[in-house]
C-alpha positions, -999 to +999 in steps of 0.1 A: -042+402-214-008+395-204-001+434-199-034+443-186-036+459-152-046+436-122-076+458-115-091+453-152-085+415-149-103+414-115-133+434-129-135+411-159-134+379-136-161+393-113-184+403-142-179+370-158-189+352-126-218+376-122-233+365-157-226+330-148-247+333-118-276+350-139-273+322-163-278+296-136-308+316-122-324+318-157-322+281-161-338+274-127-365+300-134-373+284-168-374+250-151-396+263-124-423+278-147-423+249-170-430+226-139-458+248-127-474+249-163-470+211-167-489+205-135-518+227-145-509+259-128-502+277-161-525+292-187-534+261-208-500+242-203-488+254-237-452+258-227-432+287-221-438+316-245-410+321-271-409+360-262-406+354-225-378+329-231-360+355-251-363+381-227-352+360-200-320+349-220-312+385-225-311+394-188-278+405-174-289+413-138-307+391-113-333+418-108-344+415-144-349+378-140-371+380-111-391+408-127-398+389-159-405+357-139-435+374-122-453+375-155-458+337-152-482+321-126-456+305-106-481+295-080-507+267-079-544+273-088-554+271-050-533+300-041-544+321-070-580+315-061-570+326-024-557+359-037-520+351-037-516+358-076-512+392-094-541+407-111-530+396-146-526+360-132-562+361-118-575+373-153-557+345-170-573+321-147-607+334-161-597+327-197-592+363-207-555+360-219-565+350-256-589+379-263-567+404-246-536+395-265-557+393-297-566+429-293-530+441-285-517+424-317-546+436-340-561+402-345-594+415-331-607+450-342-637+452-319-643+448-281-679+434-286-702+432-257-678+427-228-688+437-194-667+460-172-652+433-149-641+413-178-627+445-195-608+453-164-591+418-164-583+422-202-567+455-194-546+440-165-534+412-190-525+437-216-506+459-191-487+429-179-477+419-214-466+453-225-446+457-191-428+425-198-420+431-235-382+430-241-384+459-267-404+481-243-379+473-213-350+480-236-365+512-248-373+524-213-336+515-202-323+537-230-349+565-222-338+564-185-301+568-197-310+596-218-332+613-192-319+605-159-344+606-128-341+628-098-335+613-062-355+632-037-353+626+001-367+641+033-369+634+069-394+607+078-420+609+105-397+591+130-368+615+123-391+644+129-403+630+162-370+623+174-356+658+167-386+677+179-389+657+211-424+645+206-442+630+236-449+598+216-413+593+212-410+569+241-440+550+227-423+550+192-393+534+209-412+507+226-429+499+193-397+493+175-383+475+206-353+497+211-332+498+239-319+532+256-284+531+240-301+522+204-325+549+207-298+575+216-278+563+188-309+567+167-313+603+178-277+610+170-280+596+135-312+618+131-291+648+138-267+639+111-291+639+083-279+673+071-291+682+036-306+649+029-334+656+054-342+690+039-361+684+007-330+670-010-333+668-047-305+658-071-301+642-105-287+605-100-259+614-125-244+638-100-246+618-070-214+605-054-208+572-042-206+582-004-239+601-008-256+571-021-244+549+007-253+575+032-289+580+020-292+541+019-282+539+055-305+563+068-334+550+047-326+516+062-330+532+098-363+546+086-350+582+090-355+593+055-381+587+029-367+583-005-382+584-040-373+588-076-389+613-100-388+605-137-389+633-162-421+637-182-401+629-214-397+592-204-434+587-203-441+606-234-416+587-255-428+553-240-463+560-251-450+570-286-430+537-289-462+517-282-484+539-303-460+531-333-461+495-325-496+487-315-520+514-326-526+516-362-546+542-380-577+520-386-582+510-349-617+518-336-618+546-311-629+524-282-601+499-288-575+526-289-588+543-258-588+507-242-551+502-253-540+537-240-555+531-207-538+497-205-506+513-215-508+539-187-517+513-162-487+491-171-465+522-168-480+534-135-486+502-118-458+479-131-431+498-150-425+528-127-417+507-097-397+483-117-377+514-130-373+527-095-360+494-084-337+492-111-323+527-109-319+522-071-301+490-076-278+504-103-271+534-079-263+510-050-242+488-072-222+518-084-218+530-049-207+497-036-183+491-064-166+525-056-165+516-020-151+483-028-125+500-050-115+524-021-113+496+005-091+475-020-068+505-027-065+514+011-061+477+021-034+471-005-014+500+008-020+491+043-006+456+037+024+470+016+035+491+046+071+486+055+075+461+084+095+471+114+117+440+122+149+433+141+138+447+174+113+442+203+081+461+201+056+469+229+019+468+220-004+492+239-042+487+241-058+517+257-082+515+283-100+531+311-117+511+338-096+480+334-064+497+326-042+498+295-030+463+284+007+460+273+024+431+256+060+429+244+069+409+215+103+397+203+118+402+168+100+370+156+065+378+171+067+357+202+053+373+235+080+381+260+062+398+287+027+414+295+017+441+319-015+460+329-011+499+337-036+522+352-028+555+340-059+575+352-059+592+386-037+613+405+001+619+401+009+591+427-010+565+405+006+578+372+041+576+388+034+540+398+024+533+364+055+549+349+077+528+372+057+497+361+064+506+324+100+511+333+100+477+351+085+462+319+112+476+298+139+461+319+120+427+326+116+423+288+151+431+279+141+466+263+120+476+233+125+501+207+090+512+198+056+514+215+026+505+192-004+525+207-039+515+194-060+543+182-091+534+198-108+549+229-083+564+253-056+570+229-052+607+238-044+598+275-022+570+265-002+594+241+002+619+269+013+594+293+038+576+271+052+610+260+058+619+297+073+586+303+097+584+273+125+603+291+126+576+317+131+549+291+167+545+278+177+543+241+154+568+226+120+547+226+094+562+204+058+554+197+034+552+168-003+550+165-015+518+151-050+508+139-068+485+164-098+478+143-105+441+147-081+436+175-109+427+201-124+404+176-093+387+170-087+384+207-116+362+212-113+342+181-103+305+178-072+316+158-060+338+188-066+308+212-046+287+189-018+311+185-016+324+220-028+296+243-009+310+273-017+347+269-046+362+286-075+372+265-073+407+278-036+410+265-041+393+230-053+426+217-020+442+227-001+414+209-021+420+177-014+457+179+022+450+182+024+427+155+006+451+132+037+473+135+061+446+130+046+429+101+013+443+088+008+417+060+012+387+083-011+400+110-038+418+092-043+390+067-060+370+097-087+395+104-124+397+089-123+422+060-154+439+078-132+448+108-102+462+091-114+499+092-099+512+061-129+514+038-159+537+031-193+525+046-178+491+045-204+478+070-231+486+044-215+466+018-222+429+010-202+409+033-195+381+004-183+410-019-160+425+009-145+391+018-141+383-018-124+417-026-100+414+004-090+379-005-080+392-040-060+421-024-043+398-002-035+375-032-023+404-051-002+418-023+015+385-018+022+381-054+038+414-056+059+415-022+062+377-017+063+360+018+093+348+038+093+311+038+108+309+072+086+335+088+051+336+073+024+319+092+002+291+079-028+314+069-004+337+048+013+307+031-022+293+020-026+326+000+004+319-022-002+309-058-001+271-060-004+264-024-034+256-002-043+252+035-031+217+035+003+224+020+008+254+042+003+231+071+028+208+059+053+236+053+049+246+090+052+210+100+083+207+079+099+238+099+091+224+131+107+191+125+139+202+101+144+238+110+145+268+088+146+266+050+181+272+036+170+278-001+140+278-021+149+245-038+145+228-002+109+233-007+106+202-027+112+181+004+078+190+015+053+163+010+029+171-018+049+198-036+061+183-068+076+200-099+045+215-111+036+231-078+070+242-071+072+262-104+039+279-096+049+289-060+087+293-061+085+331-075+062+342-045+082+329-015+114+342-004+143+328+019+154+360+036+185+365+059+178+368+094+168+402+106+200+418+123+198+426+159+195+463+168+217+472+198+202+472+233+168+464+220+175+431+203+161+399+215+181+386+244+196+351+244+173+338+271+142+347+251+156+330+219+155+297+236+120+300+248+092+280+231+071+296+206+036+311+216+021+304+182+015+269+168+017+278+132+054+284+135+052+321+123+087+329+137+121+321+119+135+290+130+173+280+132+190+265+103+189+225+103+219+208+119+240+187+098+230+152+094+247+129+120+263+094+112+245+064+125+263+033+136+281+012+112+290+041+090+257+046+075+241+081+075+208+085+091+183+104+069+154+127+078+121+127+061+097+157+058+074+140+082+099+147+109+110+110+122+143+096+112+144+068+089+171+045+076+158+045+040+130+050+017+127+073-014+117+103+005+148+099+027+171+098-001+158+131-014+165+145+022+200+137+021+207+164-007+230+191+007+215+225+002+233+259+001+219+294+006+214+314-026+213+352-025+188+352-053+162+335-031+156+368-015+146+384-047+116+382-070+136+361-096+121+327-104+147+298-099+144+288-136+159+323-144+187+320-120+213+313-147+202+343-169+201+365-138+238+356-129+249+362-164+234+394-164+249+405-131+283+392-143+281+415-174+272+444-151+302+435-130+280+427-100+278+399-076+244+382-064+256+385-028+261+423-030+246+440+001+234+470-019+222+448-051+186+462-052+198+497-050+224+493-078+200+474-101+174+501-096+201+526-110+209+504-140+170+498-146+166+538-148+197+538-174+183+509-194+153+527-209+177+549-232+203+521-237+198+498-266+222+471-253+195+462-227+169+437-241+133+435-227+145+402-208+173+422-192+149+450-181+126+424-168+153+408-148+165+441-135+130+451-123+129+417-103+165+421-090+156+457-079+125+442-059+100+462-082+074+441-098+053+451-130+029+471-109+055+491-087+046+524-100+008+518-092+015+501-059+039+528-045+052+512-014+047+536+015+074+544+040+077+535+077+049+545+101+049+580+116+070+575+149+065+602+175+083+613+208+058+637+219+020+647+214+005+677+198-024+695+216-052+706+192-055+738+212-020+747+201-027+745+165-037+775+145-047+782+109-018+787+085+005+765+105+026+739+086+024+701+100+039+669+089+020+637+090+009+603+072-024+594+056-044+569+077-075+563+056-088+573+021-124+579+011-140+592-021-143+628-006-108+630+009-083+616+033-079+612+071-045+621+083-024+615+114-005+647+125+005+636+158-028+647+176-053+625+192-078+632+167-074+627+128-071+658+104-093+657+072-079+669+039-109+673+015-103+662-021-111+698-033-081+710-011-058+682-020-032+679-045-042+675-082-050+639-090-067+620-063-048+587-070-018+603-051-038+601-020-031+567-006-028+552+029+007+554+044+018+584+022+041+611+041+032+646+037+037+683+046+004+704+048-010+737+060-038+737+085-068+753+068-089+754+100-091+740+135-120+737+160-107+727+195-141+724+208-152+698+181-118+684+177-120+691+139-089+698+117-089+706+082-058+706+060-048+720+026-019+726+003-006+690+008+028+681-005+042+646-005+077+641+010 
C-alpha cells in the first residue's frame, strides 16, 4: 500500500467505514429483534432464526439490513392487531408459521382441510420466507447482473399540466403550496425534460452518471414517473431455482400449486419492489460516486491553481440595483480600500464610475489585477472594465474568478471574525480578490456545496460531499504544503499532525513573536513536541517574502496598518533580537507572548534560529543532511535562486543514470517541488488574464480561440474564452483521453458552432498549450 495511489487508498478507507456502519446496524437490528421477541412480540419467543442471522451477517449495504429486518415482527402485539404489521406477521400471530414452513421444507405432504383464509395466511408466510432467503437473494442478485433491467421514464401528470397550460394549473400550484417564483421555476424545469419525458427506455448498464442524477432530480420534483422493467428471464430462472430446491417429484398437485402461487406472490409483491429499490440505489450510488470523483478532481485542480502574490488586487463583485462592490487587498490579503460603482445608466454615469475607479486606484496605491466575479452582471462589468483599462496606468488586466459561495461567506461568522471593520456588502469582493491571490487559503473556508465545481453536487449527500472535500484539501495541503507565516488557522488545522487547537497556538505565537525564521522554530509553540513536529514539518514551508512588483506593490503606509483578519493570515515581520535586561541578564520570551526571566520554556526560546533555504522545499528536516550532500555532489547550493529548475533537469537525467540511487531520485523530486503524484496532479498555470472582452456575435464557426477550462463534468468541459458566457467542449469532440480535461488547463480550440441568441458556444479540436 506504500505506492498505492491516493484515490485507491481513499476508496478503501470509505468502503471500510461503510462496512463498519453496516456491522453496527446489524448488531442494533439483532438486539432489537431479540428484545421484541423476548417481550412476547415474536412468534413463540424461540430466539432469532439461524438462517436470518446468517443473512443479516452477510449484508453489505444498509438497504439489505432493512429489508431482512422486515421479516421479523418488530412491533408489539397491540400494533399488529391494529393493522400495523405485514401480511406475514399477521399470519404468524394466528399460529400459521409452523404448518406453512413444514409445507415449504417438505415435512408435510398434504394441505389437509384448511379453509381459504388460513390457506392465504400460509401463502403469505411462505412468500415472505422465500423472499428473505439468503440463497434466493444471492441468486436474484446474480440474475440481475446477468440480465440487467431497463429504466423507463415519462412525463408525469403534473409536467403535462405545466406544459399544456391546463386550467387546473393554478389549483395544482395552490395544492402544492408553491409561490409564484417556485412555480415558474418548476415550469422551466418541465421544459428541460427532453428525451427523459418522451417514453425514455434504456438499459441500466448504458446509463451515464449525469443521466441518472438528472432523472432522480426530475423524479424528486414529481415531473417524471420512473420504473424499472426486469427481463422475463429473471423470473423464469427464479422459478427454476425454487423448483429445484422445494418442489420434489412426489409432491401432490395441490401442494405444488400452492407453493407455485406463493413463489409468484413473493416475487411480485416482495422481491420485485426490493429488486427495484436495490437497482435504483445501486444506480444512485454509482452516479453519486462518479459525481464525487468529478467534484474531487475539479476541486483538486482548483486548489492547486497558481497563486498571484506580491501585488495588490482589486476584487469586483458585480451588481445591478445596488452597484458593483469593489475591495482592494494588499499582498498579504489585508483590505486597503473599498468602493461601490454604479456602472448602469447613461454615459455621464459611466464616466463618473470610471473616474471613481481611477480614484480608487490612486487612493489604494495601485493594483495590478482586477478579479471579476462570474455571477450575474459579469458581462456589463467586463465591458465597463475593458473600457476603463486605458485610464489606469501600469497595464492593469482583469480575470474572471468564480464567486460561488462568496455571498454565503459574507454573512458567515468566519467573515465577521476576519473582517469586522468591512461592510457585509464588500466582504464578497474581498473573498473574490483573495481567491485570485491564494485559491487554497480562501476556498478552504467555504462549504463544499457552494464551490460550484461539481456535477449535480446539490443532489449528493451533504455529508459525503463534505467528507470528500476535506480529503481533497488534506491531499492538496500534503502535496503543495502551506506557508507557515501566511497560512490562516483553518488551513493550518488541515496539516497532518495539527488540529484546530495547535493551529490557534501557532497563530498566537506569530502575533506575539513575529514570523517564523525556520521550521525548527515551530518547536517553540506550546503543544508541539518531537512526535508532532516530525509529522507536520514536511508539510509546512517557510517561504521568503513575496517581492514587491513596481508601482503595484504595497505602499509603506499600508504595511504598518493593523490586520483585518484575526487569524493572522498575512506574513509577519521577523522577530527582533532579544534585548538585554538590567543587570546583564537577557530577557527571554515564551511562546505565550509575555516576557519572563526564567522557566524551562523561556530557556528554549533563547535558542538562536537561522533561515534555511531547504525550509522552502518539500524535504523533511531529518533529510537535510542527505540533501546537502547530494547538492554538493551535483555542484549546487541550497540557496541557489533556480534550485527547483536545475533539480528538475537532473531528475529527468537520473532515469538513465545508474549513479543515482532511489533515495537520490526521491530527494531530487522533493527539491524540484514535485511530489510523488505530480504527474497526476498536473499543476495548472495562472488564471486567464484579459485586457478586453469578446462579443459572442463576433465569433463564427471555424474560428480559433484560446481559453482556460473552468469546470469539468462527465459529459465535457465548460471553458472561458473571454466571453461573458462559457463555451462547452463535449467529450466526444475533446482530446483523446478525458483525463486531460482538468480545471485550469490552458488550450487552443476551434469553434464548432455558435448561437448568439441563446449564447451557446461549442468547441472542438482542443489542443493544450
